[in-house]
C-alpha positions, 0 to 999 in steps of 0.5 A: 512498537511499530515506529513505521512501515515501508511499502514495497512489493515483491514479484516471486520469480520461479527459480531453482532457488526462491528469489524475491525481486522488489519492485514498485507497489502495485506491480507485485503480489502484496494485498494493499488493501489488506496492508492498508487495513492492518496499518488502521488498526495501530494505535497511532499514526505510523508513517508509511515510506517508499524507498528503494525505487530506481526513477522519480516517477516510479515514486509518484506512481507507487503513491498514487496506487496506494492512495487509490487503494486507500481511497477505495477501501474507504469509500467501500467501508463507507457503503457498507455503514451508509456513511458520506464520504467527501473525498477529502484527504 
């Protein structure tokens, strides 16, 4: 059973050996729209945590990115089914 998820992102470097650099969500290669869609399929509310960022400002930027992806995905789903989204969180 999944207890929690960690929001991370990586940059894959083109080095002689595979090297993954951890970076702020939204600045690497992870598709957060797909990640959040899969997280939403879980049977219960699972916390999504940010960690390993160097500065407080990075946490705010990461959270803003994840929230914007979630809002855009929600709005897109509402547009497809004709629902009205009130923008409340």
